[in-house]
C-alpha positions in Angstrom: 26.4 -18.7 20.6 22.8 -18.8 19.4 22.0 -16.2 16.7 19.9 -13.2 17.7 16.7 -12.0 16.1 16.8 -10.6 12.6 17.2 -6.8 12.3 13.8 -5.1 12.3 12.0 -7.9 14.2 10.9 -8.0 17.8 10.3 -11.0 20.0 6.8 -11.7 21.3 5.6 -14.5 23.6 3.4 -17.4 22.5 -0.3 -16.9 21.9 -2.3 -19.8 23.3 0.6 -22.1 22.9 1.1 -21.2 19.2 4.4 -19.5 18.2 3.7 -16.6 15.9 7.1 -16.9 14.3 5.8 -19.9 12.4 3.8 -17.5 10.2 5.9 -16.5 7.2 5.4 -14.8 3.9 4.4 -18.1 2.3 1.3 -18.3 4.6 -0.3 -15.1 3.5 1.3 -14.9 0.0 0.0 -18.3 -0.9 -3.4 -17.5 0.5 -3.7 -14.3 -1.6 -2.5 -16.1 -4.7 -5.1 -18.9 -4.2 -7.8 -16.3 -3.6 -6.8 -14.5 -6.8 -7.1 -17.7 -8.8 -10.6 -18.4 -7.3 -11.7 -14.8 -8.0 -10.6 -15.3 -11.6 -12.5 -18.5 -11.8 -15.7 -16.8 -10.7 -15.5 -14.8 -14.0 -16.1 -18.0 -15.9 -18.4 -19.9 -13.5 -21.3 -18.8 -11.4 -20.7 -21.4 -8.7 -21.2 -19.8 -5.3 -18.5 -22.1 -3.9 -15.8 -20.4 -5.9 -16.6 -17.0 -4.5 -16.9 -18.4 -1.0 -13.6 -20.1 -1.3 -12.0 -16.9 -2.6 -13.3 -15.0 0.4 -12.1 -17.6 2.8 -8.5 -17.7 1.4 -8.5 -13.9 1.1 -9.6 -13.6 4.8 -7.0 -16.3 5.8 -4.3 -14.3 4.1 -5.3 -11.1 5.8 -5.4 -12.8 9.2 -2.0 -14.4 8.7 -0.5 -11.1 7.7 -2.2 -9.3 10.6 -0.5 -11.8 13.0 2.8 -11.5 11.2 2.7 -7.7 11.6 1.6 -8.0 15.3 4.5 -10.3 16.0 7.3 -8.6 14.1 6.1 -5.0 14.4 8.3 -3.8 11.5 9.5 -0.3 11.0 6.8 1.6 9.1 9.2 3.9 7.3 11.6 1.1 6.2 10.8 -0.3 2.8 10.1 -3.7 4.4 7.6 -2.3 6.9 5.9 0.1 4.5 5.3 -2.5 1.7 4.1 -5.0 4.3 1.7 -2.6 6.0 0.5 -1.0 2.7 -0.3 -4.4 1.2 -2.2 -5.4 4.4 -4.4 -2.3 4.2 -5.3 -2.9 0.6 -6.1 -6.6 1.3 -8.4 -5.6 4.3 -10.2 -2.9 2.4 -10.8 -5.1 -0.7 -12.0 -8.0 1.4 -14.6 -5.7 3.0 -15.6 -4.4 -0.4 -16.1 -8.0 -1.6 -18.1 -8.9 1.4 -20.3 -5.9 0.8 -20.7 -7.0 -2.8 -19.9 -3.5 -4.1 -17.3 -4.1 -6.8 -16.5 -7.8 -6.9 -14.1 -7.5 -9.9 -11.8 -5.2 -7.9 -9.9 -8.1 -6.4 -8.8 -9.2 -9.9 -6.9 -6.0 -10.0 -6.2 -5.2 -6.4 -4.8 -8.6 -5.3 -2.0 -8.5 -7.9 -0.9 -5.2 -6.4 -1.0 -6.8 -2.9 1.1 -9.7 -4.1 3.6 -7.3 -5.8 3.9 -5.3 -2.5 4.3 -8.5 -0.5 7.1 -9.6 -2.9 8.8 -6.3 -2.5 8.6 -6.5 1.3 10.1 -10.0 1.1 12.9 -8.8 -1.1 13.7 -6.0 1.4 13.2 -8.2 4.5 17.0 -8.3 5.2 17.3 -4.5 5.1 16.6 -4.1 8.8 15.1 -1.0 10.4 17.0 1.5 8.3 16.7 3.6 11.5 13.1 4.3 10.9 10.2 5.0 13.2 8.7 1.9 14.7 4.9 1.5 14.7 4.9 1.1 18.5 7.2 4.0 19.1 5.9 6.8 16.8 4.5 9.7 18.7 3.5 13.3 18.4 3.8 14.9 15.0 5.5 11.7 13.8 2.1 9.9 14.1 0.3 12.6 12.1 3.1 12.6 9.5 3.0 8.8 9.2 -0.8 8.6 9.1 -1.0 11.3 6.4 1.4 9.5 4.1 -0.1 6.1 4.7 -3.6 7.4 3.9 -2.3 9.2 0.8 -0.6 6.0 -0.3 -3.8 4.0 0.2 -5.9 6.5 -1.7 -3.4 6.6 -4.6 -3.2 2.8 -4.6 -6.9 2.5 -5.1 -6.8 5.3 -7.6 -4.2 3.3 -9.6 -6.4 0.1 -9.4 -9.4 2.1 -10.7 -7.2 3.5 -13.4 -6.1 0.1 -14.6 -9.8 -1.0 -14.6 -10.7 2.0 -16.6 -8.1 1.2 -19.3 -9.3 -2.4 -19.4 -12.9 -1.3 -19.7 -12.1 1.2 -22.4 -10.3 -1.6 -24.3 -13.4 -3.8 -23.9 -15.6 -1.2 -25.4 -13.1 -0.4 -28.2 -13.1 -4.1 -29.1 -16.9 -4.3 -28.9 -16.8 -6.6 -25.9 -20.0 -8.7 -25.7 -22.0 -8.0 -22.5 -22.1 -10.9 -20.1 -18.8 -12.4 -21.2 -15.3 -12.0 -19.7 -14.4 -9.7 -16.8 -17.4 -7.7 -15.6 -16.4 -4.1 -14.9 -18.2 -0.9 -13.8 -18.9 1.8 -16.4 -16.2 4.2 -17.6 -18.0 7.0 -15.8 -17.9 5.2 -12.5 -14.3 4.2 -12.8 -13.2 7.7 -13.9 -15.1 9.1 -10.9 -13.0 6.9 -8.6 -9.8 8.0 -10.2 -10.8 11.7 -9.8 -11.7 11.1 -6.2 -8.3 9.5 -5.6 -6.6 12.6 -7.0 -8.7 14.9 -4.9 -8.0 12.9 -1.7 -4.4 12.0 -2.2 -2.9 15.5 -2.9 -4.1 17.2 0.4 -3.0 14.2 2.5 0.4 14.0 0.7 0.9 17.7 1.0 0.1 17.6 4.8 2.5 14.7 5.3 5.3 16.4 3.3 4.9 19.8 5.2 4.9 18.1 8.6 7.9 16.0 7.6 9.7 19.2 6.4 8.9 20.9 9.7 10.3 18.0 11.7 13.4 17.9 9.5 14.1 21.6 9.8 16.0 21.3 13.1 17.5 17.9 12.3 18.7 18.1 8.7 22.4 17.5 9.8 21.3 14.3 11.6 19.7 13.1 8.4 22.7 13.7 6.2 21.1 17.0 5.0 18.1 17.3 2.7 19.8 14.9 0.3 18.3 11.9 2.2 17.1 9.6 -0.6 13.6 9.2 0.8 13.2 12.9 1.3 14.3 13.7 -2.3 12.0 10.9 -3.6 9.0 12.3 -1.7 9.6 15.8 -3.0 9.8 14.4 -6.6 6.5 12.5 -5.9 4.8 15.6 -4.6 5.9 17.7 -7.6 4.7 15.0 -9.9 1.3 15.0 -8.2 1.2 18.8 -8.2 1.6 18.6 -12.0 -1.1 16.0 -12.1 -3.5 18.2 -10.1 -2.8 21.2 -12.3 -3.5 19.1 -15.4 -6.7 17.7 -13.9 -8.2 20.9 -12.6 -6.4 23.5 -14.8 -6.6 21.8 -18.1 -9.5 19.5 -17.4 -7.5 16.4 -18.2 -9.6 13.3 -17.9 -10.2 9.8 -19.3 -7.4 7.7 -20.5 -4.7 10.3 -20.0 -5.7 10.9 -16.4 -5.7 7.1 -15.7 -2.2 6.8 -17.1 -0.9 9.7 -15.1 -2.3 8.2 -11.9 -0.7 4.9 -12.6 2.7 6.6 -13.2 2.3 8.5 -9.9 1.6 5.2 -8.1 4.8 3.7 -9.6 6.7 6.7 -8.4 5.3 6.1 -4.9 6.5 2.5 -4.9 10.0 3.6 -6.1 10.1 6.3 -3.4 9.0 3.8 -0.7 11.9 1.5 -1.8 14.5 4.2 -1.0 16.3 4.1 2.3 15.4 6.6 5.0 17.2 7.4 8.2 15.6 9.4 10.9 17.0 11.1 14.1 16.6 8.7 17.0 14.9 11.3 19.2 11.9 11.3 16.8 10.9 7.9 17.8 12.8 6.8 20.9 10.6 6.0 23.9 10.7 8.3 26.9 14.1 8.2 28.6 15.9 6.5 25.7 18.3 8.3 23.5 17.9 11.6 25.4 
C-alpha cells in the first residue's frame, strides 16, 4: 500500500506541469543562505553585481517559500506552520526594504533570523498539525486572533533585529569604529526609535490576540485540557514579560542598551512559546458541516 501524505500537508494539483512537491526546504534555505553571503560581500566591495545577485537569490528564496506554503498549507498555530509563515513574512518585508534602498544592512541581521526560523520549522516538520487551525479554515474571531498574534510577532521580530543592530552600532562607537569601514549601520538614535516603535506596536496587538484567544477559550477550556495548555501558558508568560517591558519603558523611561536587551529577550520568549504544542477544539476551525 502506498504511503499517504505527511501529517500537516495537503495535496495540490500540478501547476503548468510542474509538481510543487519538488520544492523543499533546501530550495529556499539555500537561496537565503546564498543571499546572506552576497549581502555580506557587499560590505567589502562596491560592485553592483553583488547586490543584484543578493536580491535575486533573496527573491528566489521568497518565491520558493511562497510556493511551498501554497502547496502544503501548513497549520498556522502548529510550530511548523508558524515558524515557516513567520520567516516568510520577514523575508518578504526585508526584500521590499532592500529594493527601496531604505536600510540595506538590515538583511545582514534579518536573514540569519529567517534561516533560524526555517531551521526550526524543518526540525518540527514531523510534528503534524497538532490539531491547530489551518490557514484555509480559520474563520470569524479565529482570523482576528491569528492576525493579531502574527502581526505582533512580526513587529517584535523587527524590533529584535533593530535591537541587535543597536548593540552592534554601540560597540562600533565604543571601539571608535572608523567611518566607511565594516558594516554600515544607521545611527543609534534611529535604531532606538525603531526599537521603541516595536514595543509600542507589539503590546496592543499581543494584548488583543491574548484577550480574543481567552474569550474563545472560555467555553472550551475542557476541550483544550484546561488552561494548562502549554501554548496558552507560554503566551501568558510572554504577555506578562511584555507588560513588564512596557512598564519599564514608559514608567521608568528605560532606553538604550537595556531596552534593546529586553526586546531581544522578549523575542526569544516568543520563539520558545511558538515551539510549544497547542491543541484547539475542532469546531473553531472545521469547515461548515464538518465536526458539528
